[in-house]
C-alpha positions as CSV (number, residue, x, y, z in Angstrom):
1,M,0.0,0.0,0.0
2,K,1.1,3.5,-0.7
3,K,-0.6,6.6,0.7
4,Q,0.0,9.9,-1.1
5,A,1.9,12.1,1.3
6,F,-0.1,15.3,0.9
7,A,-3.3,13.5,2.0
8,T,-1.8,11.6,4.9
9,V,0.5,14.3,6.3
10,L,-2.1,17.0,6.0
11,A,-4.5,14.9,8.0
12,G,-2.0,14.5,10.7
13,I,-0.8,18.1,10.8
14,L,-4.1,20.0,10.4
15,L,-6.8,17.9,12.0
16,V,-5.1,16.4,15.0
17,G,-3.2,19.6,17.0
18,C,1.4,-8.9,20.9
19,N,3.9,-11.4,21.1
20,T,2.0,-14.4,19.6
21,T,3.0,-17.7,18.1
22,K,2.1,-17.8,14.4
23,T,0.7,-21.1,13.1
24,A,-0.8,-22.2,9.9
25,K,-4.6,-21.9,9.8
26,S,-6.8,-24.9,9.4
27,K,-7.6,-26.0,5.8
28,T,-10.4,-28.4,6.6
29,I,-13.6,-28.5,4.4
30,S,-15.5,-30.7,6.8
31,D,-18.6,-28.5,6.6
32,L,-19.2,-29.4,3.0
33,A,-20.8,-32.6,1.6
34,T,-19.3,-31.9,-1.8
35,S,-16.3,-30.0,-3.2
36,N,-18.3,-27.9,-5.7
37,P,-17.3,-24.3,-6.1
38,I,-19.1,-21.6,-4.1
39,H,-21.3,-19.9,-6.6
40,T,-21.4,-16.2,-6.2
41,S,-23.3,-13.6,-8.2
42,L,-23.1,-9.8,-8.3
43,D,-25.8,-8.0,-10.3
44,L,-25.0,-4.5,-11.4
45,N,-28.2,-4.3,-13.4
46,K,-30.3,-4.2,-10.2
47,V,-28.4,-1.5,-8.3
48,V,-30.8,0.7,-6.3
49,D,-29.6,3.7,-4.2
50,D,-26.0,2.7,-4.9
51,K,-26.6,-0.7,-3.3
52,A,-25.6,-3.8,-5.3
53,P,-27.3,-7.2,-4.7
54,V,-25.1,-10.2,-4.0
55,T,-26.1,-13.9,-3.9
56,I,-23.9,-16.7,-2.3
57,N,-24.7,-20.3,-3.1
58,P,-22.2,-22.5,-1.1
59,G,-23.6,-25.9,-1.8
60,R,-24.9,-28.3,0.9
61,F,-23.6,-28.1,4.4
62,T,-23.4,-31.1,6.8
63,T,-23.4,-29.1,10.0
64,E,-26.3,-27.3,11.7
65,T,-24.6,-24.0,12.2
66,V,-22.2,-22.1,9.9
67,T,-20.6,-18.6,10.1
68,Y,-20.3,-16.2,7.2
69,R,-18.0,-13.2,7.3
70,L,-16.9,-10.1,5.4
71,P,-13.3,-9.1,6.0
72,R,-12.5,-7.0,9.0
73,V,-9.0,-6.4,7.7
74,V,-7.7,-6.9,4.2
75,Q,-4.1,-7.6,3.2
76,G,-1.8,-4.7,2.6
77,T,-3.9,-2.1,4.4
78,Y,-2.6,-2.4,8.1
79,S,-5.9,-0.9,9.3
80,V,-9.4,-2.0,10.2
81,S,-11.9,-1.7,7.3
82,D,-15.0,-3.6,8.7
83,F,-16.6,-4.3,5.4
84,G,-19.5,-5.9,7.2
85,K,-20.6,-2.3,8.1
86,Y,-21.7,-1.8,4.5
87,I,-24.0,-4.8,4.3
88,D,-27.8,-4.4,4.3
89,D,-30.8,-6.7,4.3
90,F,-28.8,-9.9,5.0
91,K,-30.9,-13.0,4.8
92,A,-30.4,-16.8,4.5
93,L,-32.9,-18.8,2.5
94,D,-33.7,-22.6,2.5
95,Y,-34.4,-24.6,-0.6
96,D,-38.1,-23.6,-0.5
97,G,-37.2,-19.9,-0.4
98,N,-38.1,-19.5,3.3
99,P,-35.8,-17.5,5.6
100,L,-33.6,-19.3,8.1
101,P,-32.6,-18.0,11.5
102,V,-29.6,-15.6,11.3
103,N,-27.7,-14.0,14.2
104,K,-25.3,-11.1,13.6
105,I,-22.6,-11.9,16.1
106,D,-20.4,-8.9,15.4
107,T,-19.8,-6.1,12.8
108,N,-18.7,-8.5,10.1
109,S,-20.1,-11.9,11.0
110,W,-23.4,-13.8,10.8
111,T,-24.2,-17.3,12.1
112,I,-26.9,-19.3,10.3
113,D,-28.9,-22.0,12.0
114,N,-30.3,-25.1,10.3
115,A,-27.5,-24.8,7.8
116,T,-28.1,-28.2,6.4
117,K,-31.2,-26.6,4.8
118,L,-29.3,-23.5,3.5
119,D,-29.7,-22.9,-0.2
120,K,-28.3,-19.4,-0.5
121,I,-27.5,-16.1,1.1
122,E,-28.6,-12.7,-0.2
123,Y,-27.7,-9.2,0.8
124,L,-27.1,-5.7,-0.5
125,V,-23.7,-3.9,-0.5
126,N,-23.3,-0.2,0.0
127,D,-20.3,1.4,-1.6
128,T,-17.6,2.9,0.6
129,F,-16.8,5.9,-1.5
130,D,-20.2,7.4,-0.6
131,I,-19.7,6.6,3.0
132,E,-16.4,8.5,2.9
133,V,-18.4,11.6,1.9
134,N,-20.8,11.2,4.8
135,G,-18.1,10.7,7.4
136,G,-18.2,7.0,7.8
137,I,-20.4,4.5,9.7
138,G,-19.3,4.3,13.3
139,G,-15.6,5.2,12.7
140,E,-13.1,5.2,9.9
141,V,-13.8,4.1,6.4
142,P,-11.6,1.8,4.2
143,F,-8.6,3.5,2.5
144,S,-10.1,4.5,-0.9
145,P,-7.9,2.1,-3.1
146,A,-9.2,-0.7,-0.9
147,G,-12.8,0.6,-1.1
148,T,-15.7,0.2,-3.4
149,N,-17.7,2.5,-5.8
150,I,-21.2,1.9,-7.1
151,E,-22.4,4.5,-9.6
152,G,-23.9,4.6,-13.1
153,T,-20.6,5.3,-14.9
154,N,-18.1,3.5,-12.7
155,Y,-17.8,0.4,-10.5
156,V,-14.7,-0.1,-8.4
157,L,-15.1,-3.8,-7.5
158,N,-12.6,-4.6,-4.8
159,L,-14.3,-7.9,-4.3
160,H,-13.5,-8.2,-0.6
161,G,-16.1,-5.5,-0.2
162,F,-18.8,-7.6,-1.8
163,I,-18.0,-11.2,-1.2
164,G,-17.3,-12.9,2.1
165,Y,-16.3,-16.4,3.2
166,F,-17.4,-19.3,5.4
167,D,-14.9,-19.9,8.2
168,S,-13.9,-23.4,7.1
169,L,-14.2,-22.8,3.3
170,K,-11.6,-20.1,2.6
171,N,-9.7,-22.7,0.5
172,S,-12.8,-23.7,-1.5
173,Q,-13.1,-22.7,-5.2
174,Y,-15.3,-19.8,-6.2
175,K,-17.4,-19.3,-9.3
176,L,-18.3,-15.6,-9.7
177,D,-20.9,-14.2,-12.1
178,V,-21.0,-10.4,-12.7
179,S,-24.0,-9.1,-14.6
180,A,-23.8,-5.5,-16.0
181,P,-25.1,-3.5,-19.0
182,A,-23.5,-4.8,-22.2
183,T,-22.2,-1.3,-23.0
184,M,-19.9,-1.3,-20.0
185,V,-16.2,-1.8,-20.4
186,R,-15.0,-4.4,-17.9
187,T,-11.5,-5.5,-16.9
188,S,-10.0,-7.9,-14.4
189,A,-7.1,-10.2,-14.1
190,L,-9.3,-12.9,-12.5
191,Q,-9.6,-15.9,-14.9
192,E,-12.7,-15.4,-17.1
193,T,-14.5,-18.6,-18.0
194,G,-17.2,-17.3,-20.3
195,T,-19.8,-14.7,-21.1
196,K,-23.6,-14.9,-21.6
197,S,-25.8,-12.2,-23.2
198,S,-29.4,-11.5,-22.2
199,P,-32.0,-12.3,-24.8
200,D,-32.4,-8.6,-25.7
201,G,-28.7,-8.1,-25.8
202,K,-28.8,-5.3,-23.2
203,F,-27.0,-7.1,-20.4
204,L,-23.9,-9.3,-20.3
205,T,-22.9,-11.8,-17.6
206,S,-19.2,-12.5,-17.3
207,S,-18.2,-15.6,-15.3
208,Y,-14.9,-15.9,-13.4
209,F,-13.1,-18.6,-11.5
210,A,-11.1,-18.2,-8.3
211,P,-9.1,-21.2,-6.8
212,R,-9.8,-20.0,-3.2
213,Y,-11.1,-17.0,-1.3
214,F,-7.6,-15.3,-1.4
215,D,-8.0,-15.0,-5.1
216,I,-11.3,-13.3,-4.7
217,T,-9.7,-10.6,-2.5
218,D,-6.6,-10.4,-4.6
219,N,-8.2,-9.7,-8.0
220,P,-10.1,-6.4,-8.2
221,M,-12.3,-5.4,-11.1
222,F,-13.2,-2.2,-12.9
223,Y,-16.5,-1.8,-14.8
224,G,-17.9,1.3,-16.5
225,E,-16.9,4.1,-18.8
226,L,-13.2,3.1,-18.8
227,D,-10.3,4.1,-21.0
228,V,-8.1,1.0,-21.5
229,E,-4.6,0.6,-22.9
230,E,-2.2,-2.3,-23.0
231,F,1.6,-2.6,-23.5
232,Q,4.3,-5.2,-23.0
233,V,7.1,-5.1,-20.5
234,G,9.4,-8.1,-21.2
235,D,7.2,-11.1,-20.7
236,I,4.5,-9.2,-18.7
237,K,1.4,-7.8,-20.3
238,I,0.4,-4.5,-18.6
239,V,-3.3,-3.5,-18.7
240,L,-4.0,0.1,-17.8
241,S,-7.6,1.0,-17.0
242,V,-8.5,4.6,-16.4
243,Y,-11.7,6.2,-15.1
244,S,-11.6,10.0,-15.5
245,P,-15.2,11.3,-14.8
246,N,-14.7,14.5,-16.7
247,K,-12.4,13.0,-19.3
248,V,-9.5,15.2,-18.2
249,H,-6.9,12.5,-18.5
250,S,-6.5,9.7,-21.1
251,A,-5.1,6.2,-20.8
252,E,-3.0,6.8,-23.9
253,K,-1.1,9.7,-22.3
254,I,-0.7,7.9,-19.0
255,K,0.5,4.8,-20.8
256,A,3.5,6.6,-22.2
257,V,4.6,7.5,-18.7
258,M,3.9,4.0,-17.3
259,E,5.6,2.1,-20.2
260,K,8.8,4.0,-19.8
261,M,8.8,3.7,-16.0
262,M,7.9,0.0,-15.9
263,K,10.4,-1.0,-18.5
264,A,13.0,0.7,-16.4
265,Q,11.7,-1.2,-13.3
266,K,11.9,-4.5,-15.2
267,T,15.5,-3.8,-16.3
268,Y,16.4,-2.9,-12.7
269,L,14.7,-6.1,-11.4
270,G,16.3,-8.4,-14.0
271,D,15.1,-12.0,-13.7
272,V,12.4,-11.3,-11.1
273,N,9.2,-12.2,-13.0
274,S,6.3,-13.6,-11.0
275,T,3.3,-12.8,-13.3
276,A,2.4,-12.9,-16.9
277,R,-0.1,-10.0,-16.6
278,Y,-0.2,-6.9,-14.4
279,D,-3.3,-4.6,-14.1
280,I,-3.3,-1.0,-13.1
281,Y,-6.7,0.4,-12.2
282,L,-6.7,4.2,-12.0
283,Y,-9.7,6.0,-10.5
284,L,-9.3,9.8,-10.9
285,A,-11.5,11.5,-8.3
286,G,-13.4,14.6,-9.3
287,Q,-13.6,17.7,-7.1
288,G,-17.1,17.3,-5.8
289,E,-17.9,16.4,-2.2
290,E,-18.9,12.9,-3.4
291,A,-15.3,12.1,-4.5
292,P,-13.1,9.8,-2.5
293,K,-10.3,11.5,-0.5
294,G,-7.9,8.6,0.3
295,F,-5.2,9.2,-2.4
296,G,-2.6,6.4,-3.0
297,A,-2.7,2.8,-4.1
298,L,-3.1,-0.7,-2.8
299,E,-1.1,-3.6,-4.1
300,H,-2.2,-7.1,-5.1
301,H,-0.2,-10.0,-6.5
302,T,-0.9,-9.1,-10.1
303,S,-2.5,-5.6,-10.0
304,T,-2.8,-2.3,-8.1
305,V,-5.8,0.0,-7.5
306,V,-4.8,3.7,-7.6
307,V,-6.9,6.7,-6.5
308,L,-5.7,10.2,-7.3
309,P,-7.3,13.6,-7.9
310,E,-8.5,14.3,-11.4
311,A,-7.5,17.9,-11.0
312,M,-3.8,17.1,-11.1
313,P,-1.9,18.7,-14.0
314,D,-0.4,16.2,-16.4
315,A,3.1,16.6,-15.1
316,Q,2.1,16.0,-11.5
317,L,-0.2,13.1,-12.3
318,A,2.7,11.5,-14.1
319,E,5.0,12.1,-11.1
320,S,2.4,10.6,-8.7
321,M,1.8,7.6,-10.9
322,I,5.5,6.9,-11.1
323,D,5.6,7.3,-7.3
324,V,2.7,5.0,-6.4
325,V,2.7,2.5,-9.2
326,S,6.5,1.8,-9.0
327,H,6.0,1.2,-5.3
328,E,3.1,-1.2,-5.9
329,F,4.8,-3.0,-8.8
330,F,7.9,-3.6,-6.6
331,H,5.6,-5.5,-4.2
332,I,6.0,-8.5,-6.5
333,V,9.3,-8.9,-4.6
334,T,8.0,-8.4,-1.1
335,P,5.7,-9.4,0.4
336,L,4.4,-11.2,-2.6
337,S,7.5,-13.3,-3.1
338,V,9.1,-13.0,0.3
339,H,6.7,-13.0,3.3
340,S,6.0,-14.4,6.7
341,E,3.4,-16.9,7.9
342,D,1.2,-13.9,9.0
343,V,0.9,-12.9,5.4
344,H,0.7,-16.4,3.9
345,Y,-2.1,-17.6,6.3
346,F,-3.8,-14.3,6.6
347,D,-6.8,-14.1,9.0
348,Y,-9.3,-11.6,7.6
349,D,-11.1,-11.3,10.9
350,Q,-8.4,-11.4,13.6
351,P,-5.1,-11.1,11.8
352,T,-1.7,-11.2,13.4
353,F,0.9,-9.0,11.8
354,S,4.5,-9.5,10.9
355,K,7.4,-7.7,12.6
356,H,8.9,-6.7,9.3
357,L,7.1,-3.8,7.7
358,W,10.6,-2.4,7.3
359,M,10.9,-5.0,4.6
360,Y,7.4,-5.2,3.1
361,E,6.8,-1.5,2.8
362,G,10.2,0.1,3.6
363,V,12.4,-1.9,1.2
364,T,9.6,-1.7,-1.5
365,E,9.6,2.1,-1.1
366,Y,13.4,2.2,-1.3
367,F,13.4,0.2,-4.5
368,A,10.8,2.6,-5.9
369,T,13.1,5.5,-5.1
370,L,16.5,4.0,-6.0
371,F,15.6,2.4,-9.4
372,Q,14.8,5.9,-10.8
373,V,18.4,7.0,-10.3
374,D,19.8,3.6,-11.2
375,Q,17.9,3.7,-14.6
376,G,18.6,7.4,-15.3
377,L,15.0,8.6,-14.8
378,V,16.2,11.2,-12.2
379,T,19.5,12.8,-11.5
380,E,21.6,12.0,-8.5
381,E,20.7,15.4,-7.0
382,E,17.0,14.6,-7.3
383,F,17.6,11.2,-5.6
384,Y,19.5,12.9,-2.8
385,S,16.6,15.4,-2.4
386,K,14.1,12.5,-2.0
387,V,16.3,10.9,0.6
388,M,16.6,14.1,2.6
389,G,12.9,14.5,2.4
390,K,12.4,11.1,4.0
391,I,14.9,11.9,6.7
392,K,13.1,15.2,7.5
393,T,9.7,13.5,7.6
394,A,10.9,10.6,9.7
395,A,12.4,13.1,12.2
396,G,8.9,14.2,12.9
397,M,7.8,10.7,13.9
398,N,8.9,8.6,16.9
399,D,12.5,7.9,16.0
400,S,13.2,5.7,19.1
401,M,10.3,3.3,18.7
402,S,11.3,-0.3,17.8
403,F,10.3,-0.8,14.2
404,T,9.6,-4.5,14.7
405,E,7.4,-3.8,17.8
406,M,5.5,-1.1,15.8
407,S,4.9,-3.5,12.9
408,E,3.6,-6.4,15.0
409,N,1.2,-4.1,16.8
410,I,0.3,-1.8,13.9
411,L,-3.4,-1.7,14.6
412,E,-2.9,-0.6,18.2
413,E,-2.0,2.6,20.0
414,P,0.6,4.1,20.2
415,Y,1.8,2.3,17.1
416,A,-0.9,3.0,14.5
417,P,-0.2,6.7,14.2
418,Q,3.4,5.8,13.3
419,Y,2.4,3.8,10.2
420,F,3.4,6.5,7.7
421,N,7.0,6.1,8.9
422,V,7.2,2.8,7.1
423,Y,7.6,4.8,3.8
424,Q,10.1,7.2,5.4
425,K,12.4,5.5,7.9
426,G,11.5,2.1,6.5
427,A,12.9,3.1,3.1
428,L,16.0,4.6,4.9
429,I,16.5,1.3,6.7
430,G,16.7,-0.3,3.2
431,M,19.2,2.3,2.1
432,C,21.4,1.7,5.1
433,I,21.4,-2.1,4.5
434,D,22.2,-1.5,0.8
435,I,25.2,0.7,1.7
436,L,26.5,-1.8,4.3
437,M,26.2,-4.7,1.8
438,R,28.0,-2.7,-0.9
439,E,30.8,-1.8,1.6
440,A,31.3,-5.4,2.7
441,S,31.2,-6.9,-0.8
442,N,33.4,-4.4,-2.6
443,G,30.2,-3.1,-4.4
444,N,29.1,-6.5,-5.7
445,R,26.1,-7.2,-3.5
446,G,23.2,-5.0,-2.4
447,I,19.7,-5.3,-0.9
448,L,18.2,-6.2,-4.3
449,S,20.5,-9.2,-4.6
450,L,19.5,-10.1,-1.0
451,M,15.8,-10.0,-1.9
452,K,16.4,-12.1,-5.0
453,E,18.2,-14.7,-2.8
454,L,15.3,-14.7,-0.3
455,S,12.8,-15.0,-3.2
456,L,14.6,-18.1,-4.4
457,K,14.8,-19.6,-0.9
458,Y,11.1,-18.9,-0.2
459,G,8.9,-17.7,-3.0
460,K,5.2,-16.9,-3.0
461,N,4.2,-20.4,-1.8
462,K,6.6,-20.8,1.2
463,P,6.5,-18.3,4.1
464,F,9.4,-17.6,6.4
465,V,9.2,-17.8,10.2
466,D,8.8,-14.2,11.4
467,D,11.1,-14.5,14.4
468,N,13.9,-16.2,12.4
469,I,14.3,-13.9,9.4
470,I,16.8,-11.4,10.9
471,A,19.1,-14.2,11.8
472,E,18.7,-15.7,8.4
473,I,19.5,-12.3,6.7
474,T,22.5,-12.0,8.9
475,S,23.8,-15.4,7.9
476,M,23.1,-14.7,4.2
477,T,24.9,-11.3,4.3
478,Y,27.4,-9.8,6.8
479,P,27.7,-9.2,10.6
480,S,27.4,-5.5,10.1
481,V,23.9,-6.0,8.6
482,G,22.8,-8.1,11.6
483,T,24.2,-5.5,14.0
484,F,22.4,-2.8,12.2
485,L,19.1,-4.6,12.2
486,N,19.3,-5.6,15.9
487,T,20.3,-2.1,16.9
488,H,18.2,0.1,14.8
489,V,15.2,-2.0,13.7
490,V,14.6,-4.4,16.6
491,G,16.1,-1.9,19.0
492,G,15.1,1.7,19.2
493,T,18.4,3.4,18.6
494,P,18.0,6.3,16.1
495,I,20.1,6.0,13.0
496,D,22.9,8.5,12.3
497,Y,22.5,8.8,8.6
498,N,25.7,10.8,8.3
499,E,27.7,7.7,9.1
500,F,26.3,6.0,6.0
501,F,26.6,9.1,3.8
502,E,30.3,9.3,4.8
503,K,30.9,5.8,3.5
504,A,29.7,7.0,0.1
505,G,31.6,10.3,0.2
506,L,28.5,12.5,0.8
507,A,27.8,15.1,3.4
508,V,24.8,17.1,4.6
509,S,25.0,20.9,4.6
510,E,22.7,24.0,4.7
511,A,21.8,25.4,1.3
512,K,19.2,27.2,-0.8
513,V,16.7,24.5,-1.8
514,K,13.5,24.4,-3.8
515,T,10.3,24.1,-1.8
516,N,6.5,24.2,-2.4
517,Y,3.9,26.7,-1.4
518,I,2.7,25.1,1.8
519,Q,6.0,23.9,3.3
520,N,9.6,24.9,3.9
521,D,11.8,21.9,3.1
522,G,9.1,19.5,4.4
523,A,7.9,21.6,7.4
524,F,4.4,23.2,7.1
525,I,4.3,27.0,7.1
526,F,1.0,27.5,8.7
527,V,-0.7,26.6,12.0
528,P,-4.3,25.8,12.8
529,N,-6.3,27.5,15.5
530,Q,-8.7,24.8,16.7
531,Q,-10.8,27.2,18.8
532,E,-11.4,29.7,16.1
533,G,-11.5,27.2,13.3
534,T,-8.9,29.1,11.2
535,I,-5.5,28.4,9.6
536,A,-2.9,31.1,9.6
537,F,0.7,31.4,8.3
538,S,3.3,30.7,10.9
539,E,6.7,32.4,11.5
540,A,8.1,29.9,9.0
541,V,6.5,31.9,6.1
542,K,9.3,34.4,6.4
543,N,11.7,31.8,5.0
544,N,9.4,30.9,2.0
545,S,10.7,33.1,-0.8
546,F,7.4,33.2,-2.8
547,W,5.1,34.3,0.1
548,N,7.8,36.6,1.6
549,E,8.3,38.4,-1.8
550,N,4.5,38.8,-2.0
551,G,4.3,40.5,1.4
552,V,2.7,37.7,3.4
553,L,3.3,38.0,7.2
554,P,3.1,35.5,10.1
555,G,-0.4,35.5,11.6
556,D,-2.1,36.2,8.2
557,V,-5.3,34.0,8.3
558,I,-6.0,32.2,5.0
559,K,-9.6,33.0,4.1
560,T,-10.0,31.8,0.5
561,I,-7.8,30.0,-2.1
562,D,-8.8,30.5,-5.7
563,G,-12.3,31.4,-4.5
564,E,-12.8,28.5,-2.1
565,A,-13.1,29.3,1.6
566,L,-10.6,27.5,3.7
567,T,-12.0,25.8,6.9
568,M,-10.8,23.2,9.3
569,A,-13.4,20.8,7.7
570,N,-12.1,21.1,4.1
571,A,-8.4,21.9,4.9
572,N,-7.1,18.6,3.5
573,Q,-8.9,19.1,0.2
574,V,-8.1,22.7,-0.3
575,L,-4.5,22.6,0.8
576,S,-3.9,19.4,-1.2
577,K,-4.7,21.5,-4.3
578,A,-2.2,24.1,-3.1
579,F,0.4,21.3,-2.6
580,M,0.0,20.6,-6.3
581,W,0.6,24.1,-7.5
582,Q,3.4,24.6,-10.1
583,P,5.3,27.7,-11.2
584,G,3.4,29.5,-13.9
585,T,0.0,28.9,-12.3
586,E,-2.3,31.9,-11.7
587,I,-3.5,32.1,-8.1
588,D,-5.9,34.2,-6.1
589,V,-5.5,34.1,-2.3
590,K,-7.4,36.3,0.2
591,L,-6.0,36.8,3.7
592,D,-7.2,38.4,6.9
593,R,-4.6,40.5,8.6
594,A,-6.1,41.8,11.9
595,G,-9.4,42.5,10.2
596,K,-8.0,43.9,7.0
597,E,-8.3,41.9,3.7
598,V,-5.0,41.3,1.9
599,V,-5.1,39.8,-1.6
600,V,-2.3,37.9,-3.3
601,K,-3.3,37.6,-6.9
602,T,-0.3,36.7,-9.1
603,T,1.5,34.1,-11.1
604,L,3.5,31.5,-9.1
605,T,7.2,31.6,-9.3
606,Q,9.5,28.9,-7.9
607,S,9.7,29.1,-4.1
608,Y,13.0,28.6,-2.2
609,T,14.0,28.2,1.4
610,T,17.1,27.3,3.4
611,G,17.3,23.6,4.1
612,S,19.5,20.6,4.4
613,S,21.1,19.4,1.2
614,L,23.0,16.2,0.5
615,A,26.0,16.5,-1.9
616,E,29.4,15.0,-2.7
617,K,32.2,15.9,-0.3
618,A,35.1,17.9,-1.9
619,D,37.6,15.5,-0.4
620,A,35.7,12.2,-1.2
621,T,38.1,9.4,-1.8
622,E,38.2,7.1,-4.8
623,A,37.0,4.2,-2.6
624,Q,34.0,6.3,-1.4
625,K,33.2,7.3,-5.0
626,S,33.4,3.6,-6.1
627,L,31.0,2.5,-3.3
628,R,28.6,5.4,-4.2
629,N,28.6,4.4,-7.9
630,A,27.9,0.7,-6.9
631,W,25.1,1.9,-4.6
632,L,23.4,4.2,-7.1
633,K,24.1,2.4,-10.4
634,G,24.2,-1.2,-9.3
């Protein structure tokens, strides 16, 4: 999973002033008299009030009571989604069409009595995008790329939001029928077994096969007014499906960016090749209140679902797609090819979590950053800037918290608020291991070679033992790597990054650096007043060249941005737009300075501030330069 920083960080800044033994889960199918697939149908022709009807026909049971669940947690999200909250009118029917006794035992679970008479289950599914708009049902809503959308022009079918499982039948096969208007474009990597048209030709039913429930949750679908493009990356067919409600962006234009980026990724990865097809589902959110707000992406074994704002300019959309899709595609290495028992035997209701988010998300994010300089997509200076950005963001998190302890308890306080650090310090952990391995091997081995070796040792069908992996990595690499992991990842000792930069002949110094219009070198330049419900520029605005040159002062309250009033309620949405501003854009900002209106109506110029910069040392040795070249260019 990758959350876009401007959405996640703004939420944190503006709106807020288990040691267990892991064991394989049971794979019995004792509740079934036969091994026939569970027949599931989703009818998009009969949607009413954004509710889609679902039917589940499991075959005959041999026990009197069974339990059916929707996922509480889905893989890759590290948060509670509670998809059972979005189910209405749940009923179980016998073979004569009569209702059977049903007891809802918790948010996501129903027990059905007289189950030997059960013919089918029927219920309605609300989409989560609409619930996001209304503030959620009893708490948080699923992260948008893990959520669902049900509307006339687009259906985001993350199937874990529609289809559940019986406790003992997660390894049973599924047959899925999806009925929709024949005019709808439809795309999914799930194996399609056939199509059937209605007699009048208006509706089309596509049938799919899933070997087990995991494959239901792992293969999202897009239906609706889609723009679809395909291209080849080595032996992998890439299918790009785009929904742009106002037709602002096209799949053809985005394809050009993705093709160049993913070919570079494949070159960087080399012989890592775990899928014949990879799907990218891009939902571009409009600017209305009904649009989803959780920007980022969620990975699957052979696909990713991406949600980004449609209002993004072409250049920034391209940059964001490179950021999030490269991250998700690199997940084919970890956790998809290298993972623990917690991932392999995932419990959708009461999951346990691995200690190694530094590997799953951190190393993945590091690859997504490093490959760009390795393949010449960015300069070394741009790469250094991204590294420094992560260091500055991580410095605002809890730097003395054990990363393994945080990972294992990621749903709980005080660990859950630190999740964003997996993309910051987690990536920096990967960088440090990479440099240590390059140093110990005369530049011949790095963290990519380590992950390839782990992929060969384990692979997607063999999990590692969570408590053993650090010792295994140490034995496969060097003592310095083991010491680092135990000190800075298991232990809570903060990392002195200067020690690692020194090995590569680099040093951090103060310099004039580019910044955006809501931050100075990663630090926000305004402060909210919770009591008054206002947001004003802070003292930091003095060091932001654009605002300083336009006469903005500390204490100036932001009233409107481009005609839109700024409030505590809409701060994420409005300031996210300002985060995306680029030089050359016309802006109109109205401020309140002690009761007097101040207007900044002008064309944006590049803004600068004083910040930390990473660059080559003047006295760097040849050995340091050699290590740096091996690190950055493989």
